[in-house]
GUVO-860649 format. One record per residue (C-alpha): y negated, x negated, z. Coordinates in steps of 0.001 Angstrom, whole numbers, plus 500000, padded with zeros to 6 digits. Layout:
BEGIN
<<Y X Z>>
...
***
This chain:
BEGIN
<<495287 491395 484081>>
<<492208 492852 485793>>
<<490294 490109 487597>>
<<487706 491477 490021>>
<<485202 489178 491750>>
<<484225 490244 495254>>
<<480868 489144 496646>>
<<480735 485425 495783>>
<<484513 485017 495399>>
<<486499 484903 492157>>
<<490330 484651 492109>>
<<491968 481321 491277>>
<<495050 481942 489143>>
<<497283 479227 487712>>
<<497416 479455 483882>>
<<501213 479808 483970>>
<<501061 483083 485941>>
<<502347 486081 483938>>
<<501132 489625 484515>>
<<501985 493039 483099>>
<<499554 495873 482408>>
<<496945 496979 484934>>
<<497733 494257 487446>>
<<494638 493547 489575>>
<<493709 490338 491396>>
<<490624 490565 493567>>
<<488283 488279 495472>>
<<489440 485209 497363>>
<<493030 485262 496047>>
<<494853 482140 494891>>
<<498061 482531 492855>>
<<500471 479617 492323>>
<<502235 478367 489203>>
<<505068 480334 487620>>
<<504455 483508 489614>>
<<505200 486820 487884>>
<<503126 489941 488604>>
<<504655 493230 487477>>
<<502978 496407 486301>>
<<500142 497645 488559>>
<<500588 494923 491168>>
<<497549 494562 493452>>
<<496534 491314 495172>>
<<493447 492434 497049>>
<<491653 489613 498842>>
<<488301 491172 499619>>
<<487817 490967 503392>>
<<489977 487824 503822>>
<<492049 485276 501857>>
<<495368 485751 500061>>
<<497434 482693 499156>>
<<500462 483192 496884>>
<<502806 480231 496413>>
<<504530 479119 493203>>
<<507487 480881 491568>>
<<507006 484212 493330>>
<<507960 487569 491792>>
<<506217 490876 492468>>
<<507753 494145 491289>>
<<505798 497098 489906>>
<<503251 498660 492270>>
<<503751 496027 494958>>
<<500684 495176 497016>>
<<499302 492309 499077>>
<<496237 493066 501186>>
<<494458 491756 504292>>
<<492839 493024 507498>>
<<489113 492707 506996>>
<<487758 489615 508783>>
<<490849 489559 511031>>
<<494040 488535 509178>>
<<494570 486783 505866>>
<<497853 487105 503948>>
<<500076 484271 502764>>
<<503222 484340 500653>>
<<505238 481125 500369>>
<<507195 479588 497509>>
<<509875 481545 495666>>
<<509319 484882 497448>>
<<510525 488127 495826>>
<<508703 491387 496616>>
<<510391 494534 495308>>
<<508746 497523 493670>>
<<506267 499321 495946>>
<<506711 496599 498565>>
<<503677 496092 500813>>
<<502665 492789 502411>>
<<499711 493581 504662>>
<<497738 490958 506576>>
<<500767 488820 507419>>
<<502591 485573 506596>>
<<505779 485497 504496>>
<<507547 482108 504445>>
<<509387 480526 501483>>
<<512345 482222 499744>>
<<512050 485590 501511>>
<<513079 488889 499905>>
<<510950 491976 500629>>
<<512872 495067 499536>>
<<511577 498042 497558>>
<<509327 500496 499404>>
<<509300 498257 502492>>
<<506216 497434 504589>>
<<505340 494286 506535>>
<<502317 494953 508748>>
<<499386 493103 510277>>
<<499875 489854 512173>>
<<503592 489498 511350>>
<<505346 486244 510509>>
<<508556 486437 508447>>
<<510595 483213 508598>>
<<512035 481269 505678>>
<<514811 482982 503727>>
<<514616 486278 505626>>
<<515414 489592 503908>>
<<513622 492868 504669>>
<<515849 495714 503500>>
<<514543 498466 501234>>
<<512483 501227 502897>>
<<512134 499218 506121>>
<<509003 498748 508208>>
<<508051 495653 510198>>
<<505514 496767 512861>>
<<502373 494776 513635>>
<<502663 491395 515341>>
<<506407 490842 514937>>
<<507741 487289 514549>>
<<510961 487421 512520>>
<<513336 484457 512473>>
<<514315 483129 509052>>
<<517771 483511 507545>>
<<518388 487054 508791>>
<<518585 490518 507254>>
<<516248 493032 508919>>
<<516517 496775 508328>>
<<515174 500072 509606>>
<<511911 501526 510864>>
<<511164 499572 512956>>
<<513081 496754 511268>>
<<515693 495082 513478>>
<<517979 492081 512885>>
<<521302 493116 511347>>
<<523095 489926 510341>>
<<522564 486393 509138>>
<<522229 485864 505381>>
<<524001 483024 503557>>
<<522219 481034 500846>>
<<524577 482498 498235>>
<<523890 486070 499325>>
<<520146 485412 499486>>
<<520190 484116 495902>>
<<522086 487219 494774>>
<<519457 489506 496346>>
<<516626 487611 494666>>
<<518395 488060 491318>>
<<519087 491743 491967>>
<<515357 492485 492236>>
<<514179 490045 489593>>
<<516583 491417 486980>>
<<518869 488407 486737>>
<<521966 490347 487819>>
<<522896 493758 489159>>
<<524052 492380 492516>>
<<526717 495063 492907>>
<<526792 496867 496243>>
<<524765 494048 497806>>
<<521753 495118 495745>>
<<521645 498418 497656>>
<<520220 496443 500583>>
<<516975 495751 498749>>
<<516754 498552 496185>>
<<515359 501903 497262>>
<<517862 504743 497128>>
<<515328 506902 495320>>
<<512800 505272 493055>>
<<510399 507751 491394>>
<<508225 505435 489302>>
<<504700 506778 489116>>
<<503703 507941 485651>>
<<500260 506291 485412>>
<<499665 508082 482124>>
<<496215 506674 481850>>
<<493827 504759 484047>>
<<490212 505639 484669>>
<<487933 503949 487117>>
<<485801 500949 487822>>
<<482710 502701 489125>>
<<481002 506006 489799>>
<<482830 509309 489504>>
<<481217 512756 489337>>
<<480077 512510 492941>>
<<477267 510050 493589>>
<<478389 506907 495415>>
<<482128 507535 495107>>
<<484289 504681 493828>>
<<487421 504653 491681>>
<<489064 501251 491184>>
<<489690 500142 487582>>
<<493486 500310 487840>>
<<493562 503785 489454>>
<<494759 506825 487504>>
<<492983 510141 488139>>
<<494286 513205 486309>>
<<493207 516839 486510>>
<<490798 518610 488855>>
<<489915 515880 491351>>
<<486779 516282 493491>>
<<485255 513271 495249>>
<<482530 513499 497892>>
<<479921 510774 498479>>
<<481187 507478 499959>>
<<484790 508422 499181>>
<<487049 506011 497316>>
<<490288 505735 495336>>
<<491657 502192 495252>>
<<493766 499954 493031>>
<<496964 501265 491416>>
<<496575 504674 493054>>
<<497839 507659 491076>>
<<496164 511018 491733>>
<<497562 513840 489607>>
<<496289 517283 490538>>
<<498788 519094 488288>>
<<497670 522710 487918>>
<<495994 522596 491340>>
<<493130 520536 492835>>
<<492808 517332 494832>>
<<489751 517258 497104>>
<<488673 514058 498861>>
<<486043 514465 501569>>
<<482991 512380 502406>>
<<483727 508848 503596>>
<<487474 509198 503007>>
<<489658 506671 501200>>
<<493004 506557 499383>>
<<494317 503006 499541>>
<<496194 500866 497014>>
<<499414 502073 495331>>
<<499401 505512 496953>>
<<500554 508555 494949>>
<<498937 511966 495472>>
<<500360 514957 493617>>
<<499112 518528 493502>>
<<501448 521242 492290>>
<<501186 524686 490731>>
<<497910 526610 490877>>
<<496892 526912 494531>>
<<499104 524046 495700>>
<<496136 521795 496432>>
<<495819 518495 498247>>
<<492847 518868 500602>>
<<491684 515740 502394>>
<<488792 516123 504828>>
<<485970 513827 505930>>
<<486464 510253 507183>>
<<490201 510230 506471>>
<<492174 507070 505808>>
<<495208 507446 503530>>
<<496945 504074 503816>>
<<498597 501899 501185>>
<<501802 503020 499444>>
<<501764 506587 500774>>
<<503513 509413 498893>>
<<501792 512770 499324>>
<<502415 516235 497863>>
<<500403 519449 498264>>
<<499119 519371 501841>>
<<496042 519687 504056>>
<<494652 516657 505888>>
<<491811 517538 508257>>
<<488822 515375 509273>>
<<489075 512021 511090>>
<<492808 511571 510515>>
<<494958 508589 509601>>
<<497917 508687 507219>>
<<499713 505415 507892>>
<<500786 503003 505172>>
<<504185 503590 503613>>
<<504464 507145 504960>>
<<505663 510226 503048>>
<<503813 513523 503513>>
<<506040 516456 502641>>
<<504855 519510 500734>>
<<502949 521992 502896>>
<<502269 519541 505711>>
<<499085 520149 507730>>
<<497633 517229 509685>>
<<495133 518575 512219>>
<<491811 516941 513084>>
<<491956 513510 514688>>
<<495730 513153 514310>>
<<497735 510192 513013>>
<<500921 510012 510970>>
<<502213 506554 511860>>
<<503096 503940 509242>>
<<506472 504461 507592>>
<<506878 508015 508913>>
<<508108 511031 506946>>
<<506869 514569 507545>>
<<509243 517346 506583>>
<<507893 520127 504338>>
<<505718 522541 506308>>
<<505182 520218 509287>>
<<502107 520869 511486>>
<<500893 517609 513023>>
<<498974 518492 516183>>
<<495311 517565 516610>>
<<494639 514311 518455>>
<<498299 513260 518431>>
<<500241 510387 516904>>
<<503382 511521 515116>>
<<506015 509013 514065>>
<<509581 508732 512839>>
<<511803 509922 510005>>
<<511398 512882 510361>>
<<508058 512592 512156>>
<<507762 514053 515647>>
<<505027 514001 518317>>
<<504920 510568 519998>>
<<501786 510439 522174>>
<<498090 511393 522296>>
<<495562 509030 520742>>
<<493784 506832 523247>>
<<490033 506367 523181>>
<<490635 502789 522011>>
<<492686 504164 519093>>
<<489829 506461 518102>>
<<487281 503636 518120>>
<<489560 501310 516144>>
<<490405 503948 513526>>
<<486727 504910 513114>>
<<485910 501237 512563>>
<<488553 501122 509803>>
<<486882 504051 508032>>
<<483524 502280 508243>>
<<485079 499143 506713>>
<<486180 501189 503698>>
<<482790 502837 503339>>
<<481372 499304 503286>>
<<483933 498276 500646>>
<<482877 501268 498551>>
<<479229 500198 498612>>
<<480054 496557 497790>>
<<482423 497399 494920>>
<<479917 499839 493465>>
<<477235 497139 493497>>
<<479673 494786 491755>>
<<480511 497425 489125>>
<<476821 498054 488472>>
<<476120 494331 488059>>
<<479015 494028 485579>>
<<477870 497046 483522>>
***
């Protein structure tokens, strides 16, 4: 387990907690007794608190994060979070199941014993009643869940039974486990003042500009091409970025936010753009300056996302222009990550 203090905060982890390789627990996180943390799990409590109850189970590459100085995250007793699941700045009550590749966003409350189906997205601010199955993007109530069926779904993800057809509710249809052939990080890269987290994996020709950052459990594999990350840009936890053959580069401009749990192939992302958490960016996609690919969206190969527009859906299509309020809020988010980069670098230097 990688334990990373943040500012004056050090995680509090019960001695009975088990963790597999490259799991990272950061800052003001508290983890309860009997909880299991899979490979490359990230509990990142830097800008706010994270409280994890007892007897929880987190699958490989799952992530819990916060909204800096706005929302903490809490996960109750006996919660199961599937592989690549993302709990972001929200509250998950006891006994819930969060399916593989699903996303629960800022300010949400998920009631006791609720199930979020695989590859679903719960938009910001939603209050979900307990005891129901929710599915889709955005996630909507489908049916009530019995205690027996809930227990079966917990077991299906935790490995205590295959769950039969029921398990398809919470297991992703396609599960390409990231290779993570080696990890390199924990401080400065070739570019001055760029940060790579200690559980990130960076392979091949990867160029980082000043104040850029690659966060926990990220995999960047340039293949035979290049990955270029511009000044002030960030790639957030558990995202996978893959170049291809020679010339099939991933080019990310200045002041770009690539959210948590994104999957991205060879593409071009211009300056001042947002790639929302849990989205999939198809090969050959171009995201023009100041545009947004909304959380949980999927761009088809060769998509051109228009400048200054928000695109959303599966497949992603033009939704609306960005408002001025959107632009200010997104710019603030980039500044938060530049601040994180500076603080983590200072921490890495002190530890050296």
